[in-house]
C-alpha positions as CSV (number, residue, x, y, z in Angstrom):
1,M,-23.6,-25.0,2.8
2,S,-24.7,-21.6,1.9
3,D,-23.0,-19.2,-0.4
4,I,-21.4,-17.1,1.8
5,S,-20.6,-16.6,4.9
6,V,-20.6,-12.7,7.2
7,I,-19.0,-11.5,9.9
8,G,-19.9,-8.7,11.9
9,L,-22.9,-6.8,11.3
10,G,-22.5,-3.3,12.2
11,A,-24.0,-0.6,9.4
12,M,-21.5,-1.8,7.0
13,G,-21.7,-5.6,7.3
14,S,-25.5,-5.5,7.6
15,A,-25.7,-4.0,4.6
16,L,-22.9,-6.3,2.7
17,A,-24.8,-8.8,4.2
18,R,-28.5,-7.6,2.7
19,T,-27.3,-6.7,-0.8
20,L,-25.9,-10.6,-1.4
21,I,-29.3,-11.7,-0.1
22,K,-31.1,-9.1,-2.6
23,N,-28.5,-10.6,-5.0
24,G,-29.8,-14.7,-4.7
25,Y,-26.7,-16.0,-2.5
26,I,-27.5,-18.2,0.3
27,V,-25.5,-15.8,2.9
28,T,-25.0,-17.4,6.8
29,V,-24.6,-14.5,9.3
30,W,-22.9,-14.1,13.0
31,N,-22.2,-11.3,15.1
32,R,-21.2,-10.9,18.8
33,S,-24.6,-8.7,19.3
34,K,-27.2,-11.2,18.6
35,D,-29.4,-8.5,17.8
36,K,-28.1,-7.6,15.0
37,I,-28.7,-11.1,13.5
38,G,-32.7,-10.9,13.7
39,P,-33.2,-8.6,10.7
40,L,-31.1,-10.6,8.4
41,V,-32.5,-13.7,9.3
42,S,-35.9,-12.0,8.6
43,E,-34.9,-10.7,5.0
44,G,-33.6,-15.1,4.3
45,A,-30.0,-14.7,6.1
46,I,-29.4,-18.2,8.0
47,A,-28.2,-17.2,11.3
48,A,-25.0,-18.8,12.9
49,G,-24.5,-19.6,16.4
50,S,-20.9,-18.7,16.7
51,A,-18.1,-17.3,14.3
52,S,-16.9,-20.9,13.9
53,E,-20.4,-22.4,12.6
54,A,-20.2,-19.6,9.9
55,I,-17.2,-19.6,8.6
56,D,-17.9,-23.7,8.5
57,A,-20.8,-23.0,6.9
58,S,-19.2,-22.1,3.5
59,L,-16.2,-21.8,1.4
60,A,-15.8,-18.5,1.7
61,T,-16.5,-16.0,4.9
62,I,-16.2,-12.0,4.7
63,I,-15.3,-10.4,8.1
64,C,-16.1,-6.7,8.4
65,I,-15.1,-5.9,12.2
66,K,-13.0,-3.1,13.6
67,S,-9.8,-3.7,12.9
68,H,-7.4,-6.3,11.6
69,D,-6.5,-7.5,14.6
70,Q,-9.6,-7.8,16.0
71,T,-10.1,-10.0,12.7
72,L,-7.0,-12.6,13.9
73,E,-8.0,-12.6,17.3
74,L,-11.2,-13.6,16.0
75,L,-9.8,-16.4,14.1
76,Q,-7.0,-17.6,16.8
77,T,-9.8,-18.2,18.8
78,C,-12.2,-19.7,16.7
79,K,-12.9,-23.5,16.8
80,T,-12.5,-24.7,13.3
81,S,-10.5,-25.1,10.6
82,L,-9.4,-22.9,8.1
83,N,-8.1,-25.4,6.2
84,G,-9.6,-24.8,1.8
85,K,-11.6,-21.8,3.2
86,T,-11.3,-18.1,2.1
87,I,-11.4,-15.4,4.6
88,I,-11.9,-12.0,2.5
89,E,-11.2,-9.3,5.0
90,L,-12.9,-6.2,4.7
91,S,-11.7,-4.8,8.0
92,T,-9.1,-2.0,8.6
93,G,-5.7,-1.8,9.9
94,G,-1.8,-1.3,8.8
95,A,0.5,-3.0,6.3
96,S,2.2,-4.9,9.2
97,E,-1.2,-6.0,10.5
98,A,-2.7,-7.3,7.2
99,D,0.4,-9.1,7.0
100,A,0.0,-10.7,10.1
101,L,-3.5,-11.4,9.6
102,T,-2.8,-13.0,5.8
103,Q,0.2,-14.9,6.9
104,F,-2.1,-16.6,9.8
105,I,-4.7,-17.8,7.4
106,A,-1.9,-18.9,5.2
107,A,-0.3,-21.1,7.6
108,Q,-4.0,-22.6,9.1
109,G,-4.5,-24.0,5.3
110,G,-6.9,-21.3,4.3
111,S,-6.6,-18.6,1.6
112,W,-7.0,-15.0,1.9
113,L,-8.6,-11.8,-0.2
114,V,-8.0,-8.2,1.6
115,G,-10.3,-5.3,0.3
116,I,-11.2,-1.7,1.4
117,I,-14.5,-0.1,1.0
118,N,-14.6,2.8,-0.8
119,S,-18.4,3.9,0.5
120,Y,-20.8,4.6,2.6
121,P,-22.9,1.6,3.6
122,T,-25.9,3.1,1.6
123,A,-23.7,2.8,-1.6
124,I,-23.3,-1.4,-0.8
125,G,-24.5,-2.1,-4.3
126,G,-24.2,0.2,-6.3
127,K,-22.9,-0.1,-9.8
128,D,-20.1,2.8,-9.1
129,T,-19.2,1.5,-5.5
130,V,-15.7,0.3,-5.7
131,L,-14.1,-2.2,-3.1
132,T,-10.6,-2.3,-3.6
133,V,-9.0,-5.6,-3.4
134,V,-5.7,-7.8,-3.0
135,G,-4.7,-11.2,-3.1
136,E,-3.8,-14.2,-5.2
137,P,-5.8,-13.4,-9.2
138,A,-7.3,-17.0,-9.2
139,L,-8.9,-16.1,-5.8
140,W,-10.3,-12.5,-7.3
141,E,-11.7,-14.5,-10.6
142,K,-13.4,-17.2,-8.3
143,W,-15.1,-14.5,-6.1
144,Q,-15.0,-11.5,-7.9
145,P,-18.7,-12.3,-8.8
146,H,-19.6,-11.6,-5.3
147,I,-17.5,-8.9,-4.8
148,T,-18.7,-7.0,-7.7
149,A,-22.3,-7.5,-6.3
150,L,-21.3,-5.4,-3.5
151,G,-19.7,-2.6,-5.7
152,G,-20.3,-3.1,-9.6
153,G,-16.9,-0.8,-9.8
154,S,-14.9,-3.1,-7.7
155,I,-10.9,-3.6,-8.8
156,H,-8.4,-6.1,-8.1
157,V,-4.9,-4.3,-7.5
158,G,-2.2,-6.9,-6.3
159,T,-1.6,-9.4,-4.5
160,N,0.5,-7.9,-1.4
161,A,-1.6,-7.3,1.9
162,S,0.4,-4.6,2.9
163,M,0.0,-2.5,-0.3
164,L,-3.6,-1.7,0.7
165,A,-2.9,0.4,3.7
166,A,-0.7,2.3,1.7
167,L,-3.2,2.7,-0.9
168,F,-6.1,3.8,1.7
169,A,-3.7,5.7,3.5
170,A,-3.1,7.9,-0.7
171,L,-7.1,7.9,-1.3
172,F,-8.1,9.1,2.4
173,T,-5.2,12.1,2.4
174,T,-6.4,12.6,-0.6
175,R,-10.3,12.9,0.2
176,Q,-9.6,14.4,3.7
177,G,-7.4,17.5,1.5
178,F,-10.4,18.6,0.4
179,M,-12.0,18.5,3.6
180,F,-9.3,20.2,5.4
181,G,-8.6,22.7,2.7
182,M,-12.8,24.0,3.5
183,L,-12.1,23.9,6.8
184,Y,-9.2,26.4,6.3
185,G,-11.2,27.9,3.7
186,A,-13.9,28.7,6.3
187,L,-11.3,30.2,8.9
188,V,-10.5,32.4,6.3
189,C,-14.2,33.8,5.0
190,Q,-14.9,34.3,8.7
191,K,-11.6,36.3,9.2
192,A,-13.0,37.9,6.7
193,G,-16.2,38.8,7.2
194,I,-17.6,36.2,4.8
195,P,-20.5,34.8,5.7
196,L,-20.3,31.0,6.0
197,D,-23.1,29.8,3.7
198,N,-22.1,32.2,0.7
199,F,-18.5,30.2,0.9
200,A,-20.9,26.8,1.1
201,K,-22.8,27.7,-2.1
202,L,-19.7,28.8,-4.1
203,I,-18.0,25.2,-3.2
204,P,-19.4,23.0,-6.0
205,V,-18.6,25.9,-7.9
206,S,-14.2,25.4,-7.4
207,M,-14.9,22.1,-7.4
208,G,-15.4,22.0,-10.9
209,V,-11.9,22.3,-11.7
210,L,-11.6,19.3,-10.0
211,P,-11.6,16.9,-13.2
212,S,-8.9,18.7,-15.0
213,Y,-6.5,18.8,-11.4
214,H,-7.1,15.2,-12.0
215,Q,-6.1,14.6,-15.5
216,Y,-3.5,17.2,-14.8
217,F,-2.1,14.5,-11.9
218,A,-2.6,11.6,-14.3
219,D,-0.7,12.5,-17.2
220,T,2.2,14.1,-15.3
221,A,3.2,12.1,-12.3
222,P,2.6,8.0,-13.6
223,T,5.3,8.8,-16.4
224,G,7.8,11.0,-14.9
225,N,7.3,13.7,-17.8
226,F,6.6,16.8,-16.0
227,D,7.9,19.5,-19.2
228,N,5.3,22.0,-20.6
229,P,2.4,21.8,-18.1
230,P,-0.7,23.7,-18.7
231,A,0.3,25.7,-15.4
232,T,4.0,25.5,-13.9
233,M,5.6,25.2,-11.0
234,A,6.5,29.0,-10.7
235,T,2.4,29.9,-11.5
236,Y,1.3,27.8,-8.9
237,T,3.5,29.0,-5.9
238,A,2.5,32.7,-7.1
239,A,-1.0,31.7,-6.0
240,L,0.0,29.6,-3.5
241,D,1.9,32.7,-1.7
242,D,-1.2,34.8,-2.4
243,A,-3.0,33.6,-0.7
244,L,-0.9,32.6,2.4
245,K,-0.6,35.8,2.1
246,T,-4.5,36.7,2.3
247,F,-4.9,34.0,5.6
248,D,-1.6,36.2,7.6
249,E,-3.2,39.6,7.0
250,V,-6.9,38.8,7.7
251,G,-5.5,36.8,11.1
252,A,-6.6,33.3,10.2
253,P,-4.6,30.1,10.9
254,N,-2.3,29.5,8.2
255,E,-1.0,25.7,9.0
256,L,-2.5,24.0,5.9
257,P,-1.6,27.2,3.2
258,K,1.7,27.5,4.7
259,L,2.6,24.1,3.9
260,F,1.3,24.4,0.2
261,S,3.5,27.0,-0.1
262,D,6.2,25.6,1.4
263,A,6.3,23.0,-0.7
264,A,6.2,24.7,-4.3
265,H,9.2,26.7,-2.6
266,K,11.4,23.5,-2.4
267,G,10.0,22.6,-5.7
268,M,11.3,26.4,-6.8
269,D,14.5,26.0,-4.9
270,A,15.2,22.9,-6.8
271,G,15.0,24.9,-10.0
272,L,11.5,23.3,-11.3
273,E,10.0,26.5,-12.0
274,D,9.0,25.4,-15.2
275,K,7.9,22.0,-14.3
276,A,4.6,20.9,-13.7
277,L,3.9,21.3,-9.6
278,T,4.0,17.1,-9.5
279,A,7.1,16.8,-10.1
280,L,7.2,17.5,-6.2
281,V,6.5,13.3,-5.9
282,E,9.8,12.7,-7.7
283,L,12.2,15.5,-5.9
284,F,10.3,14.5,-2.3
285,N,10.8,10.8,-3.4
286,R,14.5,11.5,-3.5
287,N,14.6,13.5,-0.6
């Protein structure tokens, strides 16, 4: 019997299997497309002839394919028992899909951990790489050494499979807020005649404020204490209005800065002008 199996050998799945092998684990692998298996076998993996064989080969199987729905379909068609087995699901999907998958696994006598990988394949195995995992604490404790081999900063955040989809959406939105901020920043620069290479060079300078933004959020939103902030709702609203005015004056698309400005004005209209901008979390949650 191998230590762990990996099903799904795309760029990410291959990185997972390769890292486990490098950490001394005996790894069984399977992929629908057989050409992905050979390179890993040459590095020490054991090839399974089917997904069922891969699951049979180990007490735990990592599945890293496209979606929870595809994982469910794969498990439903497997001709093997999940009784006593642990499925570590690292595919993606929504809350209802995660619930359907984990309910199926449990009904078959198996156990599960569901995780999201917060990195590119090239970062797998890094000490700061994070896999965010939900599932029973005892299972996390049992398989934590394997998971932290894949990402040294990996954490267990709860027991409900569906909560991971919300956490993914939250973190993804945070990252894409930065990405779309750059895109709209490029638009206003182009309209104003500013070369984009100059804008690109200045982005790292602007990013220097991000740790203080994070601290501003961490000190207020989790505690619900929005009093005496270093910058008030009124301060942010004035700056956001100035930015929106500039977008309009140069004729740049303004959907994103208008979203920001409109949100801040809702806080002002609610009488939160002296509070932290993060008071919008509670305001919007009430509405």
